[in-house]
C-alpha atoms as one frame of an Amber mdcrd trajectory, in Angstrom:
protein
   5.945  18.582  54.648   7.891  16.505  52.146   6.687  13.261  53.790   3.071
  14.503  53.690   3.348  15.444  49.993   4.620  11.974  49.080   1.807  10.272
  51.006  -0.699  12.625  49.404   0.495  11.698  45.890   0.399   8.008  46.822
  -3.173   8.362  48.039  -4.226  10.063  44.824  -2.492   7.330  42.812  -4.265
   4.528  44.710  -7.613   6.292  44.356  -7.015   6.577  40.623  -6.240   2.836
  40.478  -9.423   1.971  42.374 -11.474   4.233  40.127  -9.959   2.612  37.058
 -10.589  -0.853  38.516 -14.232   0.002  39.014 -14.514   0.979  35.337 -12.707
  -2.205  34.316 -15.062  -4.434  36.306 -18.008  -2.741  34.643 -16.831  -3.526
  31.134 -16.468  -6.747  29.144 -13.831  -9.446  29.496 -11.949  -8.729  26.255
 -11.403  -5.081  27.148 -10.234  -6.056  30.622  -7.695  -8.543  29.321  -6.352
  -6.260  26.609  -5.478  -3.603  29.222  -4.134  -5.892  31.884  -0.321  -6.143
  31.887  -0.766  -9.906  32.277  -3.259 -10.025  29.418  -1.646 -12.833  27.357
  -1.382 -15.102  30.415  -4.907 -14.337  31.544  -6.226 -15.079  28.076  -4.824
 -18.570  28.419  -6.258 -19.052  31.925  -9.582 -17.814  30.694 -10.088 -20.998
  28.679 -10.537 -22.865  31.967 -13.030 -20.393  33.433 -16.649 -19.634  32.533
 -17.318 -16.530  30.435 -17.666 -13.380  32.611 -17.340 -15.448  35.792 -16.621
 -13.825  39.134 -13.423 -15.827  39.481 -12.205 -14.470  36.144 -12.912 -10.883
  37.081 -11.238 -11.249  40.448  -8.169 -12.802  38.833  -7.820  -9.857  36.448
  -8.559  -7.363  39.214  -5.942  -8.877  41.520  -3.235  -8.635  38.868  -4.230
  -5.082  38.054  -4.190  -3.865  41.683  -0.818  -5.522  42.341   0.882  -3.813
  39.413  -0.875  -0.497  39.979   0.071  -0.413  43.669   3.689  -1.138  42.795
   3.637   1.696  40.283   2.177   4.065  42.869   4.885   3.177  45.371   7.661
   3.741  42.852   6.232   6.964  41.490   5.519   8.365  44.950   9.206   8.224
  45.807  10.067  10.462  42.833   9.878  14.253  43.060   7.321  15.654  40.611
   8.467  17.947  37.833   7.591  21.602  38.137   4.322  22.335  36.443   3.641
  18.667  35.666   0.791  16.514  36.888   1.738  13.797  39.395   2.850  10.594
  37.644   0.476   7.662  37.922   1.258   4.093  36.911   0.035   3.253  33.415
  -3.653   2.740  34.293  -4.955   6.161  33.265  -2.974   6.089  30.012  -4.168
   2.560  29.290  -7.795   3.561  29.705  -7.372   6.564  27.387  -5.788   4.371
  24.679  -8.436   1.664  24.845  -9.508   0.188  21.513 -13.195   0.692  20.848
 -13.719  -2.789  19.412 -13.576  -5.627  21.986 -12.874  -8.123  19.218  -9.786
  -6.172  18.206  -8.642  -6.167  21.807  -9.177  -9.915  22.062  -7.261 -10.500
  18.809  -4.374  -8.292  19.948  -4.089 -10.273  23.186  -4.075 -13.575  21.322
  -1.416 -12.360  18.885   0.751 -11.245  21.792   0.353 -14.672  23.394   1.045
 -16.789  20.308   3.531 -14.444  18.592   5.338 -12.683  21.457   8.483 -11.743
  19.513   8.931  -8.693  17.286  10.694  -8.761  13.943  12.098  -5.937  11.825
  12.829  -6.916   8.238  16.312  -5.805   7.184  16.657  -7.909   4.033  15.592
  -6.463   0.681  12.734  -8.938   0.170  12.157 -12.197   2.066   9.951 -15.140
   1.214   7.439 -16.511   3.703   7.019 -20.263   3.184   4.381 -22.724   4.333
   6.981 -24.820   6.192  10.383 -24.354   7.827  12.056 -25.484   4.614  13.837
 -23.361   1.974  12.125 -25.366  -0.788   8.587 -25.086   0.651   5.771 -23.291
  -1.147   5.939 -19.481  -1.046   2.967 -17.907   0.747   4.095 -14.305   0.466
   6.858 -11.758   0.867   8.274  -9.347   3.456  10.029  -6.123   2.471  12.820
  -4.207   4.178  11.498  -1.906   6.912   8.391  -3.958   7.674   7.545  -5.088
  11.188   6.041  -8.501  11.900   5.129 -10.628  14.917   6.980 -13.905  15.414
   6.506 -17.045  17.498   9.233 -18.312  19.803  11.394 -21.415  19.340  12.645
 -21.114  15.746  13.338 -24.228  13.700  17.005 -24.410  12.699  17.958 -26.121
   9.452  21.133 -26.780   7.505  20.379 -23.791   5.277  19.080 -21.492   8.048
  21.208 -21.701  11.173  19.475 -18.653  12.648  16.200 -20.523  12.436  12.874
 -20.319  10.641  10.427 -18.293  12.737   6.688 -18.743  12.471   5.253 -15.443
  11.167   1.834 -14.005  12.002  -0.676 -14.973  10.679   0.902 -17.978   8.895
   4.092 -19.299   7.373   7.792 -19.351   8.220  10.695 -17.006   7.415  14.433
 -17.476   7.922  15.804 -14.798  10.246  19.245 -15.105   8.650  17.862 -13.815
   5.364  17.192 -10.468   7.021  15.008 -10.287  10.136  16.164  -8.635  13.354
  14.348 -10.370  16.222  13.674  -9.032  19.721  11.363  -9.223  22.731  10.555
  -5.566  22.017  10.286  -3.902  18.588  13.872  -3.595  17.256  14.977  -0.041
  16.532  16.746   0.740  13.274  16.933   3.405  10.587  15.565   0.781   8.216
  12.172   1.138   9.882  11.488   4.344   7.948  11.112   2.394   4.707   7.825
   0.748   5.693   5.109   1.654   3.148   2.121   3.860   3.915  -0.631   1.282
   3.488  -3.415   3.745   4.259  -2.469   6.285   1.562  -3.077   6.465  -2.211
   0.658   5.908  -2.743   2.724   3.684  -0.426   5.923   5.665  -1.051   7.053
   8.979  -2.489   7.963   8.651  -6.154  10.651  10.543  -8.079  11.624  10.887
 -11.732  15.318  11.107 -12.635  15.495  14.363 -14.610  19.200  14.480 -15.570
  21.053  12.286 -18.111  23.182  10.344 -15.601  22.606  10.447 -11.854  24.655
   8.561  -9.230  22.833   6.392  -6.719  24.939   6.016  -3.567  25.134   3.026
  -1.235  25.230   5.390   1.744  24.675   9.050   2.511  27.604  10.568   0.559
  30.183  13.012   1.827  31.406  15.944  -0.263  34.371  13.837  -1.377  32.032
  11.009  -2.427  29.961  13.420  -4.497  33.060  14.958  -6.050  34.434  11.531
  -7.031  31.138  10.567  -8.663  30.999  13.879 -10.545  34.596  13.430 -11.826
  33.742   9.931 -13.042  30.674  11.223 -14.892  32.649  14.090 -16.429  35.075
  11.532 -17.854  32.161   9.464 -19.167  30.613  12.512 -20.876  33.934  13.425
 -22.479  34.341   9.890 -23.865  30.704   9.764 -25.038  31.213  12.931 -27.096
  33.869  11.090 -29.119  32.864   7.411 -29.014  29.631   6.123 -27.466  30.768
   2.484 -27.362  33.988   3.434 -25.617  32.037   5.477 -23.091  29.773   2.525
 -22.265  32.789   0.271 -21.743  34.202   2.920 -19.413  30.907   2.931 -17.478
  31.083  -0.864 -17.114  34.705  -0.717 -15.947  35.965  -2.520 -19.059  38.229
   0.233 -20.415  41.922  -0.259 -19.525  43.973   2.495 -17.952  40.875   4.270
 -16.701  39.759   4.768 -13.084  36.857   2.619 -11.866  33.601   4.044 -10.624
  33.763   5.051  -6.933  32.814   2.132  -4.691  30.243   4.291  -2.880  28.155
   4.479  -6.091  25.731   1.608  -6.553  24.800   2.551 -10.135  24.124   5.492
 -12.442  20.494   6.138 -13.342  19.423   7.466 -16.748  16.913  10.237 -17.299
  13.356   8.892 -17.199  13.990   6.307 -14.480  11.626   6.288 -11.499  12.572
   5.537  -7.889  10.530   5.165  -4.718  11.638   7.217  -1.734  11.142   6.613
   1.964  12.705   9.754   3.462  14.794  12.839   2.756  18.070  13.239   4.643
  20.739  15.934   4.674  24.517  15.821   4.540  27.004  18.537   3.689  24.129
  21.029   3.266  22.568  18.919   0.523  19.286  17.019   0.543  19.233  13.352
  -0.485  16.275  11.091  -1.131  16.639   7.802   0.654  15.092   5.087  -1.502
  13.109   2.171  -0.131  16.183   0.022  -0.745  18.348   2.179   1.503  20.308
   3.983  -1.231  20.665   7.749  -1.692  20.103  10.123  -4.620  20.595  13.887
  -4.637  17.138  15.466  -4.445  17.880  18.301  -6.906  18.459  15.681  -9.612
  14.966  14.276  -9.100  11.430  15.481  -9.729   8.673  14.263  -7.428   5.570
  12.734  -9.007   2.381  12.512  -6.931   0.153  10.920  -9.541  -3.320  11.852
 -10.723  -5.857  13.232  -8.270  -8.673  11.550 -10.183 -10.848   9.101  -8.293
 -13.942   7.079  -9.089 -17.416   6.979  -7.572 -18.589   5.161  -4.454 -21.812
   3.273  -5.119 -24.693   2.426  -2.807 -28.479   2.156  -2.862 -28.891   5.797
  -3.869 -25.769   6.196  -6.038 -25.653   3.268  -8.403 -24.832   2.324 -11.980
 -24.750   3.442 -14.712 -22.081   6.132 -14.304 -20.828   8.026 -17.366 -17.741
  10.227 -17.719 -16.586  12.561 -20.468 -13.242  11.103 -21.568 -12.575  14.070
 -23.853 -13.681  17.669 -23.397 -16.861  18.085 -25.391 -19.942  20.192 -25.977
 -23.149  18.314 -26.723 -25.022  18.801 -29.983 -28.628  18.649 -31.105 -30.281
  16.643 -33.853 -32.272  18.701 -36.408 -34.646  17.310 -39.010 -34.211  18.570
 -42.562 -37.140  19.233 -44.929 -36.540  15.865 -46.589 -36.851  14.099 -43.233
 -33.153  13.367 -42.802 -31.260  14.343 -39.677 -28.373  16.724 -39.273 -26.349
  17.373 -36.150 -25.593  20.913 -35.109 -23.427  22.251 -32.329 -25.623  23.762
 -29.680 -24.160  27.088 -28.463 -26.242  26.801 -25.313 -24.807  23.401 -24.399
 -22.408  23.348 -21.475 -18.852  22.213 -22.160 -18.181  19.024 -20.261 -14.598
  18.902 -18.947 -12.636  15.717 -19.287 -13.611  13.115 -16.654 -16.658  15.073
 -15.488 -19.774  13.047 -14.679 -22.318  13.244 -17.483 -26.134  13.430 -17.166
 -26.314  10.242 -19.222 -29.640   8.551 -19.873 -28.719   5.916 -22.462 -27.678
   5.145 -26.005 -29.794   5.945 -29.007 -29.459   5.151 -32.680 -29.733   8.419
 -34.590 -29.270   8.509 -38.355 -27.587   5.122 -38.364 -25.139   6.049 -35.595
 -25.171   5.062 -31.933 -24.939   8.194 -29.789 -24.903   8.957 -26.076 -28.120
  10.716 -25.111 -28.060  13.193 -22.224 -30.892  14.161 -19.913 -31.405  17.513
 -21.688 -32.077  15.776 -25.008 -28.677  16.588 -26.484 -26.153  14.030 -27.745
 -22.474  13.146 -27.665 -20.495  11.021 -30.116 -19.671   7.608 -28.683 -15.930
   8.273 -28.336 -16.513  11.271 -26.066 -17.938   9.235 -23.163 -17.221   6.114
 -21.144 -20.028   4.374 -19.308 -19.806   1.905 -16.426 -22.876  -0.340 -16.425
 -23.959  -3.217 -14.244 -23.436  -6.781 -15.464 -24.463 -10.177 -14.132 -22.171
 -11.920 -11.701 -20.066 -14.415 -13.708 -20.175 -18.136 -13.033 -17.712 -19.219
 -10.376 -18.168 -16.080  -8.278 -20.146 -16.586  -5.075 -22.819 -14.217  -3.789
 -20.602 -12.838  -0.975 -17.322 -12.576  -2.896 -15.562  -9.369  -3.985 -14.701
  -9.283  -7.693 -13.692  -6.859 -10.426 -15.151  -6.177 -13.867 -13.053  -4.325
 -16.470 -14.759  -3.223 -19.681 -12.032  -2.743 -22.304 -14.350  -1.038 -24.787
 -15.440   1.575 -22.233 -12.168   1.712 -20.247 -14.108   1.348 -17.008 -13.735
  -0.769 -13.891 -16.439  -1.729 -11.411 -15.889  -3.346  -8.033 -18.572  -5.726
  -6.827 -19.449  -7.579  -3.665 -21.549 -10.431  -4.977 -24.266  -8.829  -7.091
 -23.856  -5.349  -5.608 -21.587  -2.789  -7.327 -19.656  -0.776  -4.740 -17.223
   1.377  -6.751 -16.778   2.492 -10.352 -13.920   4.277 -12.094 -11.944   4.818
 -15.299  -8.851   2.826 -16.253  -6.188   2.678 -18.950  -5.772  -0.783 -20.455
  -3.496  -2.117 -23.204  -3.017  -0.273 -26.467  -3.466  -1.949 -29.836  -0.801
  -4.612 -30.194  -0.500  -4.824 -26.412  -4.081  -5.866 -25.739  -5.244  -6.739
 -22.242  -6.363 -10.401 -22.271 -10.087 -11.151 -22.047 -11.615 -13.712 -19.713
 -12.197 -14.611 -16.076  -9.015 -14.717 -13.980  -7.934 -15.268 -10.382  -5.685
 -12.741  -8.651  -2.526 -14.842  -8.376  -0.444 -12.453  -6.288  -0.768  -9.055
  -4.640   2.092  -6.701  -3.794   2.091  -3.370  -2.005   4.603  -2.467  -4.725
   6.334  -4.474  -7.438   9.004  -3.713 -10.036   7.576  -3.857 -13.560   9.029
  -3.291 -17.020   7.748  -2.515 -20.505   4.599  -0.920 -19.106   3.840   1.760
 -21.674   5.016   4.965 -23.360   4.011   7.259 -20.501   6.494   5.548 -18.212
   9.475   6.997 -20.026  11.832   5.018 -22.218  10.587   1.429 -22.545  14.095
   0.124 -21.900  13.706   0.907 -18.244  11.666  -0.691 -15.542   9.784   1.159
 -12.830  10.653   0.127  -9.311   7.844  -0.288  -6.795   4.769   0.145  -8.992
   2.053   0.604  -6.331  -0.860  -1.698  -5.471  -0.017  -4.440  -7.979  -2.401
  -7.388  -8.458  -1.237  -9.971 -11.013  -4.003 -11.975 -12.665  -2.550 -13.291
 -15.969   1.197 -13.858 -16.239   2.836 -10.440 -15.955  -0.493  -8.637 -16.558
  -1.843  -6.855 -13.489  -4.153  -4.264 -12.049  -1.916  -1.547 -10.600  -1.586
   2.103  -9.755   0.043   4.439 -12.278   1.540   7.662 -10.928   3.322   8.588
 -14.180   0.305   9.552 -16.323  -3.166  11.057 -16.093  -4.786   9.472 -19.124
  -7.400   7.333 -17.383 -10.346   6.613 -19.629  -8.028   6.103 -22.634  -5.797
   3.149 -23.565  -2.212   3.709 -22.470  -0.508   0.537 -21.237   1.362  -2.442
 -22.608  -1.315  -4.840 -21.360  -1.853  -4.054 -17.693  -4.881  -2.244 -16.309
  -3.678   1.142 -15.018  -5.607   2.956 -12.285  -5.180   6.330 -10.646  -3.412
   5.983  -7.255  -6.538   6.404  -5.116  -8.506   3.933  -7.239  -5.713   1.352
  -7.256  -5.547   1.557  -3.466  -9.340   1.209  -3.264  -9.348  -1.900  -5.466
  -6.355  -3.384  -3.621  -8.117  -3.122  -0.270 -11.421  -4.504  -1.590 -10.163
  -7.673  -3.264  -8.806 -10.994  -2.018  -6.231 -11.941  -0.900  -5.697  -9.587
   2.023  -2.099  -8.510   2.615  -1.527  -8.918   6.353   0.028  -6.204   8.506
   3.790  -6.137   7.993   3.629  -8.218   4.807   4.583  -6.843   1.404   2.864
  -9.389  -0.805   0.715 -12.529  -0.805   0.526 -15.444  -3.248  -2.626 -17.450
  -3.972  -0.899 -19.960  -6.283  -1.522 -23.392  -4.697  -1.471 -21.807  -1.234
  -5.141 -22.215  -0.371  -5.502 -18.447   0.037  -8.764 -17.033  -1.323  -8.460
 -15.080  -4.555 -10.880 -12.579  -6.080 -11.884 -12.891  -9.716 -11.018 -10.325
 -12.377 -13.467 -10.400 -15.285 -12.201  -8.695 -18.449 -14.723  -8.126 -21.229
 -14.677  -6.229 -24.524 -18.117  -4.683 -24.016
């Protein structure tokens, strides 16, 4: 009976393989290769065979049957688990997981052939260069926790004994600067720090809400926490008497005083922001693990998710202009006096338009010497109550198929274009008076999933402090950038120290629409002298 059961499972396995093979032979070459265990090799052999030739199909079929039969033999010898379906070699699973796009399957097979190794970035931030040379031009950056594909045969140099590996899709990175390399994806706790590139925010963000908060190099024990608390108690006692003396104590410059515990990386002041990758527990306490691998007690932090505001998708039926109320307002009516002059009266029947609601805007009209916003019901709003995104001509230097961005400083609006077609419109917060956003036509010089920035505006807490990992940053003029802002909700009004702030969803939308594209596993890309295409950012005052 046992022998019969084994043969019966083997027969079912072989029948499944033959059924799968029949489906494979009925589909296209790219799908076949992507689901063949010998896919990378077959992709190479394919160059010497005609497209969709019988010889090509037979070659793939032969490899598939050989591996499937071996899997059936091995699985048949194993007793099945109670209540579980008989195990079948990977064919059925492979079919279920098939990519829908043959081109994606073809690309995946080519990547596996040309970049067979897997890399896990363990260094804080690595540079990808255009040659295996530490002085070569920087093409982009890799961040701790990211996974990349690497070619074999690294180039060893005097400054990189571990070797420069070619990185997909281009460039070279020194493994010794922080890349763990393997034939299979390396496993490490550092992998949890990879950003969420498909979400409005790539990380979780936290505000330090207490005056001094220790940031630990590792997950702290109770003794570590107690030592840090004792050190801070001494600092507070000194600060109550002499602030200068307390700061010297904090820097370890005060004689006859204990140093800060070695487990503490630094002490963060209230108002500082950190990016978190995970929450871990030790000694019954929760700690936020930052994207740099340090730890902060969660009760000393306050999570910030950013504004839920988002702009408007545009198409043939939903197009410009789009108008928003940037302040809560009720429209008014214009009344003619007996002498023919106009007076404006609040209309009690007018709806109250909440801040950032879409207005039934029909245009601007000069009334009594003042330019007003006219609504579809004949009522009016003062000009400072509304912001309007309107279509403009494509600037010189932008091609008909290129993505580009227009920012109107006067209106505090942003419109994404593809050539002449507007595709998205939203509200922004640009530079305040004295910190004006520069006007002109600019190239995006560099894009980062997240970048540390400083002096970015009053809503970001005390200006002395920088914000780590500002999301979706696109530099276009020196340190001035388009970027997400999770620390305020004032979009439609000026707020920044020169940058163009966007709500998280909008910043992510703009980031994904513009050039350059940040490749999978990469943290940032440079367009400065690299030959990488860059989108234009057009800043106007009207």
